[in-house]
C-alpha positions in Angstrom: 166.2 173.0 -86.6 168.2 170.5 -84.5 167.5 166.9 -85.2 166.3 164.9 -82.2 166.4 161.3 -83.3 167.0 157.9 -81.8 169.5 158.7 -79.2 169.9 157.4 -75.7 167.6 159.7 -73.7 168.6 158.6 -70.2 168.0 155.5 -68.2 164.6 154.5 -66.8 163.6 151.5 -64.7 161.8 148.8 -66.7 158.6 147.7 -65.0 157.6 144.2 -65.8 154.2 143.9 -67.3 152.3 140.6 -66.9 148.9 141.3 -68.4 148.2 139.6 -71.7 145.8 140.8 -74.4 143.3 138.1 -75.4 144.0 137.1 -79.0 141.6 138.7 -81.5 141.8 135.5 -83.5 140.8 132.9 -80.9 141.1 129.5 -82.3 143.3 130.6 -85.3 145.5 127.9 -86.8 148.9 127.7 -85.2 151.9 129.0 -87.1 153.6 126.4 -89.3 156.3 124.1 -87.9 159.8 125.2 -88.5 163.0 123.6 -89.6 166.4 125.3 -89.6 164.8 128.6 -88.7 162.3 128.8 -91.6 158.7 127.7 -91.8 157.7 124.6 -93.7 155.9 125.4 -96.9 154.2 128.6 -97.9 153.6 130.9 -94.9 150.0 132.2 -94.6 149.9 135.8 -93.5 147.0 137.2 -91.5 144.2 138.8 -93.5 144.2 142.6 -93.9 143.3 144.4 -90.7 142.5 147.9 -89.7 145.8 149.5 -88.8 149.4 149.1 -87.9 150.1 149.7 -84.2 153.8 149.4 -83.5 156.5 150.3 -81.1 160.3 150.5 -81.6 162.3 148.4 -79.1 165.8 150.0 -79.2 168.9 148.1 -78.0 171.7 150.6 -79.0 173.4 151.8 -75.8 170.8 149.8 -73.9 168.3 152.5 -74.7 165.3 150.2 -74.0 166.6 146.7 -73.6 168.3 145.1 -71.9 168.1 147.5 -69.0 171.9 147.1 -68.6 174.5 145.0 -70.2 175.7 141.8 -68.4 172.4 140.6 -67.0 172.0 136.8 -66.8 170.3 135.3 -69.8 167.1 134.5 -67.8 166.8 138.1 -66.7 167.3 139.4 -70.2 164.7 137.1 -71.5 162.2 138.1 -68.8 162.7 141.8 -69.6 162.2 141.1 -73.3 159.0 139.2 -72.7 157.7 142.0 -70.4 158.1 144.4 -73.3 156.1 142.1 -75.6 153.4 141.8 -72.9 153.4 145.6 -72.6 152.7 145.8 -76.4 149.8 143.5 -76.0 148.4 145.3 -73.0 148.5 148.6 -75.0 146.7 146.8 -77.8 149.6 147.2 -80.2 150.2 144.6 -82.9 153.8 144.9 -83.9 157.2 145.3 -82.3 160.2 146.8 -84.3 163.1 145.1 -82.6 166.6 146.5 -83.1 168.8 143.5 -83.8 171.9 145.1 -85.5 172.6 148.3 -83.6 176.3 148.8 -84.3 177.6 146.4 -86.9 176.9 143.6 -84.4 174.1 141.1 -83.9 171.4 139.9 -81.5 171.5 136.4 -83.1 174.4 134.0 -83.7 175.6 135.7 -86.9 178.4 134.2 -89.0 179.2 137.7 -90.3 179.4 139.9 -87.2 180.0 139.6 -83.4 177.4 139.3 -80.7 176.2 142.8 -79.6 177.9 144.5 -76.7 174.5 145.6 -75.3 173.9 142.0 -74.2 177.0 141.1 -72.1 178.9 144.3 -72.0 181.6 142.7 -74.2 181.2 142.7 -77.9 181.6 139.2 -79.3 180.7 137.4 -76.1 178.0 134.7 -76.4 175.1 135.7 -74.2 174.0 132.0 -73.9 170.7 132.4 -75.8 169.2 133.7 -79.0 167.4 137.0 -78.5 166.1 137.4 -82.1 164.9 133.8 -82.2 163.2 134.2 -78.9 161.6 137.5 -79.9 160.2 136.1 -83.1 158.7 133.0 -81.4 157.3 134.9 -78.4 155.9 137.8 -80.4 154.1 135.5 -82.8 152.7 133.5 -79.8 151.2 136.8 -78.6 149.7 137.7 -82.0 152.4 140.4 -82.6 154.4 141.0 -85.8 158.1 141.1 -85.3 160.0 143.5 -87.6 163.8 143.1 -87.4 165.4 146.6 -87.2 168.8 147.1 -88.7 171.2 150.0 -88.9 173.2 149.5 -92.1 176.3 151.5 -91.7 177.0 152.5 -88.1 180.0 150.6 -86.7 180.5 152.1 -83.3 179.6 155.0 -81.1 183.3 155.8 -80.7 186.2 156.1 -83.1 188.7 153.5 -81.7 188.8 150.3 -83.8 190.8 148.6 -81.2 187.8 148.6 -78.9 185.9 146.4 -81.4 185.8 142.6 -80.9 188.7 140.6 -82.2 187.8 139.5 -85.7 185.3 142.3 -86.3 185.0 143.0 -90.0 185.9 146.6 -89.4 189.2 145.5 -87.9 189.9 143.0 -90.7 189.1 145.7 -93.3 190.1 149.0 -91.8 189.8 150.6 -95.2 186.1 150.0 -95.0 185.7 152.4 -92.1 185.6 156.2 -91.6 185.5 158.2 -88.4 183.0 161.0 -88.3 181.4 163.0 -85.5 182.9 160.8 -82.7 181.6 157.6 -84.3 182.8 154.9 -86.8 180.9 154.2 -90.0 181.2 151.8 -92.8 181.9 153.8 -96.0 178.7 153.5 -98.2 180.6 154.3 -101.3 182.5 151.0 -101.4 180.8 148.3 -103.3 182.3 145.6 -101.1 180.8 147.3 -98.0 177.4 147.4 -99.6 177.6 143.7 -100.4 178.8 142.9 -96.9 176.2 144.8 -94.9 173.5 143.3 -97.1 174.8 139.7 -96.5 175.0 140.4 -92.8 171.4 141.6 -92.6 170.0 139.0 -95.0 171.3 136.2 -92.8 168.5 137.0 -90.4 165.9 136.9 -93.2 167.1 133.4 -94.1 167.2 132.1 -90.5 164.1 133.5 -88.9 160.4 133.9 -89.6 160.5 137.7 -89.3 157.6 139.7 -90.7 159.7 142.5 -92.0 163.2 144.1 -92.5 163.2 147.6 -91.0 165.8 150.3 -91.6 166.0 153.5 -89.4 166.9 157.0 -90.5 170.7 156.6 -90.6 172.3 156.4 -94.0 175.2 158.8 -94.6 175.6 160.3 -91.1 173.8 163.4 -89.9 176.0 166.5 -90.5 178.3 167.7 -87.8 179.4 171.3 -88.0 183.0 171.8 -89.0 183.5 168.1 -90.0 183.5 166.4 -93.4 183.0 162.7 -94.2 186.3 161.8 -95.7 185.2 159.9 -98.8 187.0 161.9 -101.5 189.3 159.0 -102.5 186.3 156.7 -102.7 184.5 159.2 -104.9 187.5 159.6 -107.2 187.6 155.8 -107.6 183.9 155.1 -108.0 182.2 158.4 -108.9 182.7 158.6 -112.6 179.6 159.7 -114.5 178.0 161.6 -111.6 177.7 165.4 -111.7 178.8 165.8 -108.1 179.6 163.9 -105.0 176.1 164.3 -103.6 174.5 162.6 -106.6 177.0 159.8 -106.3 176.2 159.4 -102.6 172.5 159.2 -103.2 173.1 156.6 -105.9 175.0 154.5 -103.3 172.1 154.6 -100.9 169.6 154.0 -103.7 171.6 150.8 -104.7 171.5 149.6 -101.1 167.7 150.0 -100.8 167.0 148.6 -104.3 169.3 145.6 -103.9 168.0 144.8 -100.4 164.4 145.0 -101.7 165.2 142.5 -104.5 167.1 140.2 -102.2 164.4 140.0 -99.5 161.8 139.2 -102.1 164.0 136.4 -103.6 164.5 134.9 -100.1 160.9 135.2 -99.0 158.2 137.2 -100.8 156.2 137.4 -97.6 158.8 139.3 -95.7 158.2 143.0 -96.1 160.7 145.8 -96.3 160.1 149.1 -94.4 162.1 152.3 -93.8 161.7 154.9 -91.1 163.3 158.1 -92.4 163.7 161.5 -90.8 160.3 163.2 -91.5 161.4 165.9 -94.0 162.5 164.8 -97.5 163.1 168.4 -98.7 161.7 171.8 -97.8 159.4 173.4 -100.4 161.9 176.4 -100.6 164.5 173.9 -101.8 162.3 171.9 -104.1 158.7 172.6 -105.2 157.9 168.9 -104.5 159.0 169.3 -100.9 156.9 169.8 -97.8 155.8 173.2 -96.4 158.6 173.0 -93.8 161.8 174.9 -92.8 163.7 172.0 -91.4 167.4 172.3 -90.8 167.9 168.7 -92.0 166.6 167.4 -95.3 167.2 163.7 -96.0 167.8 164.2 -99.7 170.5 166.8 -99.2 172.1 165.9 -95.9 171.7 162.1 -95.5 171.8 161.5 -99.3 168.6 159.4 -98.8 166.0 160.0 -101.5 163.2 158.7 -99.4 160.5 160.0 -101.8 162.1 158.1 -104.7 162.1 154.8 -102.7 158.3 155.1 -102.3 157.7 156.1 -105.9 159.8 153.3 -107.2 158.1 150.8 -104.8 161.4 149.5 -103.5 159.9 149.4 -100.1 156.6 148.0 -98.8 156.0 150.6 -96.1 157.4 153.9 -94.9 157.3 155.3 -91.3 158.4 158.9 -91.5 159.5 160.1 -88.1 157.1 163.0 -87.6 158.5 163.9 -84.1 157.1 167.4 -83.9 153.9 168.7 -82.4 150.9 170.2 -84.2 151.7 173.8 -84.9 155.5 173.5 -84.7 156.4 176.2 -87.3 159.6 174.7 -88.8 158.1 171.2 -89.2 154.4 171.1 -88.4 152.9 167.6 -87.9 149.7 168.9 -89.5 151.5 169.8 -92.7 153.7 166.7 -92.9 151.0 164.1 -92.6 149.2 165.3 -95.8 152.5 165.6 -97.6 153.4 162.0 -96.9 149.8 160.9 -97.6 150.2 162.4 -101.1 153.6 160.8 -101.6 152.3 157.3 -101.2 149.2 157.9 -103.3 148.9 155.3 -106.0 152.1 153.5 -105.1 150.8 150.6 -102.9 153.4 151.5 -100.3 151.8 151.6 -96.8 152.2 154.8 -94.7 152.6 154.5 -91.0 153.5 157.6 -88.9 156.4 157.6 -86.4 155.3 159.2 -83.2 157.5 160.9 -80.5 156.1 159.3 -77.4 159.4 159.9 -75.7 158.7 163.7 -75.8 155.4 163.5 -73.9 155.9 164.9 -70.4 159.5 165.7 -70.9 160.1 169.1 -69.2 162.7 170.0 -71.8 160.1 169.9 -74.5 157.7 172.7 -75.6 154.4 173.2 -73.8 152.5 171.2 -76.4 154.3 168.0 -75.2 153.2 168.6 -71.6 149.6 168.0 -72.6 148.8 164.2 -72.4 146.4 164.7 -75.3 148.9 165.9 -77.9 149.6 162.4 -79.3 145.9 161.5 -79.3 145.3 164.6 -81.4 148.0 163.3 -83.8 146.1 160.1 -84.4 142.8 162.1 -84.8 144.4 164.3 -87.4 146.1 161.4 -89.2 142.8 159.6 -89.3 141.5 162.2 -91.8 144.0 161.0 -94.4 143.0 157.7 -96.1 146.5 156.4 -96.8 147.7 156.7 -93.2 147.4 153.0 -92.1 148.9 153.2 -88.6 151.4 154.6 -86.2 154.7 153.5 -84.5 155.7 154.8 -81.1 159.2 155.7 -80.0 159.9 153.9 -77.9 159.2 150.8 -75.8 160.5 152.2 -72.6 158.0 155.0 -72.8 155.2 152.6 -73.8 155.8 150.9 -70.4 156.5 153.9 -68.2 154.1 156.4 -70.0 155.5 159.4 -68.1 152.6 161.8 -68.9 149.8 159.3 -69.6 150.0 160.1 -73.3 150.1 156.4 -74.3 147.1 155.6 -72.1 145.2 158.4 -73.7 146.0 157.1 -77.2 144.8 153.7 -76.2 141.6 155.0 -74.6 140.8 157.3 -77.5 141.9 155.2 -80.5 142.6 151.6 -79.5 139.4 150.4 -77.8 139.9 146.8 -79.1 142.7 144.8 -80.6 143.3 145.1 -84.3 145.3 143.3 -86.9 148.0 145.1 -88.9 147.4 145.7 -92.6 148.4 142.8 -94.9 
């Protein structure tokens, strides 16, 4: 089964949305005053609500925002606020904002250059602070702001000379490996793991974000006929492991565990969530796996033991990308939801389901996705499982354009009123 993940799926015009959702907590106390990017005193989180209703706001390759690189700062800001307003209009309560798409930053980071998606030139100051603005404006609208990071992707090309002057990957070329037409930091190097953590944790220290969010990219998705050239790294650091795969999984385990510990040391109110590819392992591979026949298994191909992270409680929530329709034989949504529901049982880890809104109405997709009610049926089915606490929609552009009316159907059938996210 070919993986269809978070790729640039073509340009679409962004329609500004001006309607605001009336806050469910009228008269609630204002958020605490801030100094140097952090809140004074102990931050009070909202009480537990009914469900998590989120959307991913992707910036890599200008997938969702900004609509194109090089827009004036005021136009970029207006487009960003329009997406936040769209979330409110759709009665969502959280935005997962991609702030580190390719080893660069959407805030003034001391570790990495400004993102190319803003100005068209990596390292060029856009003249404003997108992450700071997103946090403040999301909270003003009653939305949570989850800062979305990609840990290891460096570039969507293989030419280091195209990176900004002073980019860490140019200063440390030994940290970087080309694979599948892209550049990646090598997860097997301890100095890389420390650096990417420091780069991401800078945002936790500076901003009142509600969560740190990782996507599904750890070791890269396999490319036929190519190998990830980390033999020398394995020889230097792989002693004591039975094979390279076990060593690679340990590298990713260390990243997740150490990030979890560091986030909690900085601010115990900031949560840590991960959105993995939806299949951990097929049952034919492992009796603990799901009743699926997926061509990609995160444990084996991305060296990401997502089930372990839940069982060890290293993360606070998990959002498996269940981007398949009900009845899809290789990976049936109706079989994966109960599998994940069972995985989180007794762990205290929240389960939200990642939904493929981008497939709705796409003529290249199977017939099920031509039916505007398909996503609504997903929420109905997931509602039968007590540990499913919400859904996240990929992605913001489709939340606005709603090509087939699938999002409107979800709102009509399942979101009749605003709701707070779980605590």
